[in-house]
C-alpha positions in Angstrom: -0.4 0.0 0.0 1.0 3.7 -0.7 2.4 5.3 1.9 0.8 8.9 2.6 2.7 12.0 3.0 1.3 12.3 6.3 2.8 8.5 7.2 6.4 9.6 5.5 7.0 12.5 7.5 5.7 10.9 10.5 8.1 8.2 10.0 11.0 10.3 9.6 10.4 12.8 12.0 9.3 9.7 14.4 13.0 10.7 16.9 12.1 14.5 17.5 8.8 13.9 17.8 9.4 11.6 20.4 12.0 14.4 22.1 8.9 16.9 22.1 7.0 14.8 23.5 8.9 13.9 26.6 9.4 17.8 27.1 6.0 18.5 26.6 5.4 16.4 29.6 8.3 17.3 31.5 7.7 20.9 31.3 4.3 21.4 32.3 5.2 21.7 35.7 1.9 23.5 37.0 2.0 23.4 41.1 -1.6 22.4 41.1 -2.9 18.7 39.4 -6.0 20.5 38.0 -3.8 22.9 35.8 -1.9 19.5 34.4 -5.1 18.1 33.7 -6.9 20.0 32.1 -3.6 21.1 30.0 -2.8 17.9 29.4 -6.6 17.1 28.1 -5.8 18.9 25.2 -1.7 19.2 24.8 -2.1 15.0 24.8 -4.9 14.0 22.7 -3.3 13.2 19.4 -1.7 16.7 18.1 0.4 16.5 15.3 3.0 18.6 16.8 3.3 20.0 13.5 4.6 23.3 15.1 7.5 22.4 17.2 8.4 20.1 14.5 9.0 23.4 12.3 11.2 25.0 14.1 13.4 22.1 14.3 13.2 21.3 11.0 14.0 25.1 10.0 16.3 25.1 12.5 18.3 22.1 11.5 18.0 23.4 8.0 20.4 26.4 8.7 22.7 24.5 11.6 22.9 22.3 14.3 20.3 21.6 16.7 20.8 21.4 20.4 19.1 20.2 23.2 18.2 23.7 24.4 16.6 24.0 20.7 14.4 21.2 21.2 13.2 22.5 24.5 12.0 25.9 23.1 10.2 24.2 20.5 7.7 23.2 22.8 6.8 27.1 23.4 5.1 26.2 19.7 2.7 23.6 21.1 1.8 25.7 24.2 1.1 28.9 22.7 -1.3 26.6 20.3 -3.1 24.9 23.0 -3.5 27.4 24.8 -5.6 29.3 21.9 -7.4 26.1 21.3 -8.9 25.8 25.1 -9.6 29.3 24.4 -11.0 29.7 21.3 -13.3 26.4 22.4 -14.8 28.3 25.1 -15.2 31.3 23.1 -17.0 29.4 20.5 -19.2 27.5 22.9 -17.6 24.0 21.2 -18.6 21.1 23.0 -15.9 18.9 20.8 -12.0 19.3 20.3 -10.1 16.3 18.5 -12.7 13.4 19.6 -13.0 14.6 23.1 -15.3 17.0 25.2 -13.9 20.4 24.9 -11.7 21.0 28.3 -14.3 23.5 29.4 -16.9 21.3 29.3 -15.6 18.9 31.9 -13.6 22.1 34.3 -15.7 24.4 33.6 -14.8 28.2 32.1 -13.1 29.2 34.6 -10.8 26.0 34.1 -10.4 26.3 30.4 -9.3 29.9 30.6 -6.9 29.7 33.1 -5.1 26.5 32.0 -4.7 28.5 28.7 -3.2 31.0 30.4 -0.6 29.1 32.5 0.3 27.2 29.0 1.4 31.1 27.7 2.8 31.6 30.6 5.2 28.4 30.3 5.7 29.8 27.3 7.1 33.1 27.7 8.7 31.5 30.8 10.9 29.2 28.1 11.7 32.0 25.3 13.0 34.6 28.3 15.7 31.8 29.0 17.1 31.8 25.6 17.8 35.5 26.7 17.4 36.3 22.8 15.9 39.8 23.0 15.2 39.9 19.2 13.5 36.6 19.8 11.8 37.7 23.0 10.1 40.6 20.8 8.8 38.0 18.0 7.0 36.0 20.8 5.4 38.9 22.3 4.3 40.4 19.1 2.9 36.8 17.9 1.1 36.9 21.0 -0.5 40.1 20.9 -1.6 39.4 17.4 -3.3 35.9 18.1 -5.5 37.8 20.4 -6.4 40.5 18.4 -6.9 37.7 15.9 -9.2 36.6 18.2 -11.3 39.1 19.1 -11.2 40.6 15.5 -13.0 37.5 14.9 -15.3 37.6 17.8 -16.3 41.2 16.8 -17.3 40.0 13.1 -18.7 36.8 14.4 -22.3 36.4 12.6 -21.3 39.2 9.5 -22.3 38.2 6.5 -20.4 41.4 5.1 -17.0 39.7 5.5 -14.4 40.3 2.2 -11.6 37.8 1.4 -9.3 40.4 2.1 -10.4 41.0 6.0 -10.7 37.2 6.2 -7.1 36.8 5.2 -5.8 38.6 7.8 -7.7 37.5 10.3 -6.5 33.8 9.7 -3.3 35.1 9.5 -3.2 36.6 12.4 -4.8 33.6 14.3 -2.9 30.8 12.9 -0.2 31.5 10.2 2.1 34.0 12.7 1.9 31.0 15.0 3.7 29.2 12.1 5.7 31.7 10.6 7.2 32.3 14.2 8.2 29.1 14.8 9.7 28.9 11.5 11.8 31.9 11.9 12.6 31.6 15.1 14.3 27.8 14.2 16.5 30.0 11.8 17.2 32.7 14.8 18.6 30.1 17.2 21.1 28.9 15.5 22.3 32.4 14.3 20.9 32.4 10.3 21.4 35.1 8.1 18.7 37.8 7.7 18.1 36.4 4.2 17.7 33.1 5.3 15.5 34.1 8.0 13.0 36.2 6.2 12.7 32.9 3.5 11.9 30.9 6.8 9.3 33.2 7.6 7.9 33.4 4.0 7.8 30.0 4.1 5.3 29.4 7.5 3.6 32.6 6.5 2.2 30.5 3.4 2.0 27.6 4.8 0.2 28.5 7.7 -2.1 30.5 5.5 -3.1 27.3 3.2 -3.1 25.3 6.1 -6.1 27.1 7.7 -7.7 27.7 4.2 -8.0 23.8 4.0 -9.1 23.6 7.2 -11.5 25.7 6.3 -12.6 23.6 3.1 -12.5 20.4 5.7 -14.8 21.7 8.1 -17.5 21.2 5.5 -16.3 18.0 3.8 -14.3 16.2 6.2 -16.0 12.6 8.0 -16.5 13.3 11.7 -15.4 10.0 13.2 -11.7 11.3 11.4 -11.9 15.6 11.6 -12.4 15.3 15.4 -15.6 17.6 16.0 -18.8 17.7 14.2 -18.8 19.1 10.0 -20.7 22.3 9.1 -19.5 24.2 12.9 -17.7 27.1 11.3 -21.9 27.8 10.1 -23.5 27.2 13.2 -21.0 29.4 15.2 -21.3 32.1 12.3 -17.8 32.0 11.1 -17.7 32.9 7.5 -15.0 31.6 6.2 -13.5 31.1 2.4 -15.7 28.5 1.0 -18.9 30.2 2.6 -17.8 33.8 1.4 -17.3 32.8 -2.4 -20.3 30.7 -2.5 -22.2 34.2 -1.0 -20.4 35.9 -3.5 -21.7 33.5 -7.1 -25.3 31.9 -5.9 -28.5 32.8 -6.5 -30.5 35.4 -4.1 -33.0 32.4 -2.7 -29.5 30.0 -2.7 -28.3 32.9 -0.3 -30.6 33.4 1.5 -31.3 29.9 2.4 -27.6 30.1 3.4 -28.4 33.1 5.4 -31.3 31.4 7.0 -29.1 28.3 8.8 -26.3 31.2 9.2 -25.1 31.1 12.8 -28.0 28.9 14.1 -26.9 25.8 16.1 -27.5 22.8 15.9 -28.0 22.5 12.0 -28.6 18.7 11.1 -26.6 17.1 8.6 -28.7 16.9 5.9 -29.6 20.9 6.0 -25.0 20.7 6.1 -25.3 18.4 2.5 -27.1 20.9 1.1 -24.8 24.2 1.9 -22.4 22.3 0.8 -24.3 21.1 -2.7 -24.5 24.7 -2.7 -20.5 25.0 -2.4 -20.2 22.8 -5.6 -23.0 24.1 -7.5 -20.6 27.4 -7.6 -17.2 25.9 -7.3 -16.6 27.8 -4.1 -14.9 24.6 -2.4 -12.3 24.3 -6.0 -11.8 28.2 -5.8 -10.8 27.9 -1.8 -8.6 24.6 -3.0 -6.9 27.0 -5.2 -6.2 29.7 -2.8 -4.9 27.0 -0.7 -2.6 25.8 -3.5 -1.6 29.1 -4.5 -0.3 29.8 -1.0 1.6 25.9 -1.0 3.3 26.7 -3.9 4.6 30.0 -2.7 5.6 28.1 0.8 7.7 25.8 -1.3 9.3 28.4 -3.4 10.2 29.9 -0.4 12.7 27.3 0.5 15.0 27.4 -3.0 17.3 29.3 -1.7 18.8 26.4 0.6 20.2 23.4 -0.8 19.5 19.8 -0.9 18.8 18.2 1.9 16.1 15.7 4.6 15.3 19.2 6.2 14.4 20.7 3.3 12.8 17.7 1.8 10.7 17.1 5.0 9.8 20.8 4.7 8.3 20.4 1.6 6.8 16.7 2.5 5.0 18.9 5.1 3.6 21.4 2.3 2.8 19.2 0.3 0.3 17.4 3.2 -0.9 20.8 4.0 -2.8 21.3 0.6 -3.4 17.3 0.8 -4.7 16.1 3.7 -8.2 14.8 4.1 -8.3 15.3 7.9 
């Protein structure tokens, strides 16, 4: 049986991922068991560890990777999980990675404070690098991530969001974290400005493409493999790229039909299938996929300044996985 791109890169990265997994657990130094329990509920629920792996691969692309660099890499998983804990609460999500969302188990306060704790641990580890430029990047990242979430919150239920506004939101919420992980990887091994910028471009375009595909999968993936109910963006009143493109093209009656259920809870599977049928009728899923493919092509192009190597090949494989994945 032919192996998938995910299987290939996961196999090649197995030793790195093992180290990352051990560090994630050992660095979770909460004094209260409840903090460990809530954070671990999402942290060890099957994430791909993509962000710390990106940092390690980008560092290895430019130099030698030390134990300390591995330790810094987990910052990006802590920040990612902190954002998930907060996002699920804001979105009133019931499921995350196939399990009850943390706030459904420990309440709103438990989820918020555990997210805050992971953020604090991440910033503590970064501060210990004593590299002011890296500290500044992380400060900018956390500020922009919060602004992106607030921006999306203020636009919840808004059906007039443009493509340009959507792209700005997903940059702050998703792409900037990958972008920063890639930059920091290069910075930690002393890469020059040109290489750090190339890594930033790779991370930016990878993150943009990754999120667009995520938004497509919200309507097309299988629920049991996606880890959450299909059509949650529609229920939560989030105007993502497939819906933006469909509303710009469909007939007035179809637009009215979609808007009547936009932001309504407990939308039936048959209704979601009807919306997806409208998407397919006007090629909005295909057009969204084209946007994602363009971003991934640009991510791969950004790597062209680096010579061929195993880290180079793995970063290209991750980019291709991002566009081809089903979950």
